[in-house]
C-alpha positions as a Markdown table, in Angstrom:
| # | Residue | x | y | z |
|---|---|---|---|---|
| 1 | Met | 112.6 | 166.4 | -35.2 |
| 2 | Ser | 114.9 | 164.6 | -37.6 |
| 3 | Lys | 113.9 | 161.5 | -39.6 |
| 4 | Asp | 115.9 | 159.2 | -37.4 |
| 5 | Gln | 114.3 | 160.6 | -34.2 |
| 6 | Ala | 110.8 | 160.2 | -35.8 |
| 7 | Thr | 111.7 | 156.6 | -36.7 |
| 8 | Gly | 113.0 | 156.0 | -33.1 |
| 9 | Leu | 109.8 | 157.5 | -31.6 |
| 10 | Thr | 107.7 | 155.3 | -33.8 |
| 11 | Ile | 109.6 | 152.1 | -32.9 |
| 12 | Phe | 109.4 | 153.1 | -29.2 |
| 13 | Leu | 105.6 | 153.7 | -29.3 |
| 14 | Ala | 105.0 | 150.5 | -31.2 |
| 15 | Cys | 107.0 | 148.5 | -28.6 |
| 16 | Val | 105.2 | 150.1 | -25.7 |
| 17 | Ala | 101.8 | 149.4 | -27.4 |
| 18 | Ile | 102.7 | 145.8 | -28.1 |
| 19 | Ala | 104.0 | 145.3 | -24.5 |
| 20 | Ile | 100.7 | 146.7 | -23.1 |
| 21 | Ala | 98.6 | 144.5 | -25.5 |
| 22 | Tyr | 100.7 | 141.5 | -24.5 |
| 23 | Cys | 100.3 | 142.0 | -20.8 |
| 24 | Ile | 96.5 | 142.6 | -21.2 |
| 25 | Gly | 96.2 | 139.4 | -23.3 |
| 26 | Leu | 98.3 | 137.4 | -20.8 |
| 27 | Phe | 96.5 | 138.5 | -17.6 |
| 28 | Trp | 93.0 | 139.5 | -18.6 |
| 29 | Pro | 90.5 | 136.8 | -17.7 |
| 30 | Ala | 88.6 | 137.1 | -20.9 |
| 31 | Phe | 91.6 | 135.9 | -22.9 |
| 32 | Glu | 92.1 | 132.6 | -21.0 |
| 33 | Ala | 91.3 | 130.5 | -24.1 |
| 34 | Val | 94.2 | 132.0 | -26.1 |
| 35 | Arg | 96.7 | 132.5 | -23.1 |
| 36 | Met | 98.8 | 129.5 | -24.2 |
| 37 | Trp | 99.2 | 130.9 | -27.7 |
| 38 | Ile | 100.1 | 134.3 | -26.4 |
| 39 | Val | 103.1 | 132.7 | -24.7 |
| 40 | Ala | 103.8 | 130.0 | -27.3 |
| 41 | Ile | 104.0 | 132.2 | -30.4 |
| 42 | Pro | 106.8 | 134.5 | -29.1 |
| 43 | Val | 108.7 | 131.5 | -27.7 |
| 44 | Phe | 108.4 | 129.8 | -31.1 |
| 45 | Ile | 109.6 | 132.9 | -33.0 |
| 46 | Gly | 112.5 | 133.4 | -30.6 |
| 47 | Phe | 113.5 | 129.7 | -31.0 |
| 48 | Ile | 113.4 | 130.0 | -34.8 |
| 49 | Val | 115.5 | 133.2 | -34.7 |
| 50 | Ile | 118.2 | 131.6 | -32.5 |
| 51 | Leu | 118.3 | 128.6 | -34.8 |
| 52 | Ala | 118.6 | 130.8 | -37.9 |
| 53 | Ile | 121.5 | 132.7 | -36.3 |
| 54 | Gly | 123.2 | 129.4 | -35.5 |
| 55 | Ala | 122.6 | 128.2 | -39.1 |
| 56 | Trp | 124.1 | 131.4 | -40.4 |
| 57 | Ile | 127.2 | 131.1 | -38.2 |
| 58 | Gly | 127.6 | 127.5 | -39.3 |
| 59 | Trp | 127.2 | 128.4 | -43.0 |
| 60 | Thr | 129.7 | 131.2 | -42.7 |
| 61 | Met | 132.2 | 128.9 | -41.0 |
| 62 | Ala | 131.7 | 126.2 | -43.5 |
| 63 | Thr | 132.2 | 128.4 | -46.6 |
| 64 | Thr | 135.0 | 130.6 | -45.3 |
| 65 | Pro | 138.4 | 129.4 | -46.6 |
| 66 | Pro | 141.0 | 128.6 | -43.9 |
| 67 | Pro | 143.7 | 131.2 | -43.2 |
| 68 | Lys | 147.2 | 130.7 | -44.6 |
| 69 | Pro | 149.7 | 129.1 | -42.3 |
| 70 | Ile | 151.9 | 131.6 | -40.5 |
| 71 | Glu | 155.1 | 130.4 | -42.2 |
| 72 | Glu | 153.7 | 131.2 | -45.7 |
| 73 | Thr | 152.7 | 134.7 | -44.6 |
| 74 | Glu | 156.1 | 135.4 | -43.1 |
| 75 | Gln | 157.8 | 134.3 | -46.3 |
| 76 | Glu | 155.6 | 136.5 | -48.4 |
| 77 | Glu | 156.3 | 139.5 | -46.1 |
| 78 | Glu | 160.1 | 138.8 | -46.4 |
| 79 | Lys | 159.8 | 138.7 | -50.2 |
| 80 | Ile | 157.9 | 142.0 | -50.2 |
| 81 | Lys | 160.5 | 143.6 | -47.9 |
| 82 | Glu | 163.3 | 142.4 | -50.2 |
| 83 | Glu | 161.6 | 143.7 | -53.3 |
| 84 | Thr | 161.0 | 147.1 | -51.8 |
| 85 | Thr | 164.5 | 147.6 | -50.5 |
| 86 | Gln | 166.1 | 146.8 | -54.0 |
């Protein structure tokens, strides 16, 4: 088994174990006192992740310079063609 396969198997087993623990915690009567937190914490984490991705996209759009107008690009290409043909 290669290193990548071992890592994949580890991730798979961890996800299955967490899914089983989550289901037990959500439906087992003994955990009724923490049931709200079992749902609220993953929802909170997902919400924060979505907001972080949105903030990253916004930051990227705000800090990326606008593209050159098409006319300038065409003029530059014509100059390059003229220089290479000479």
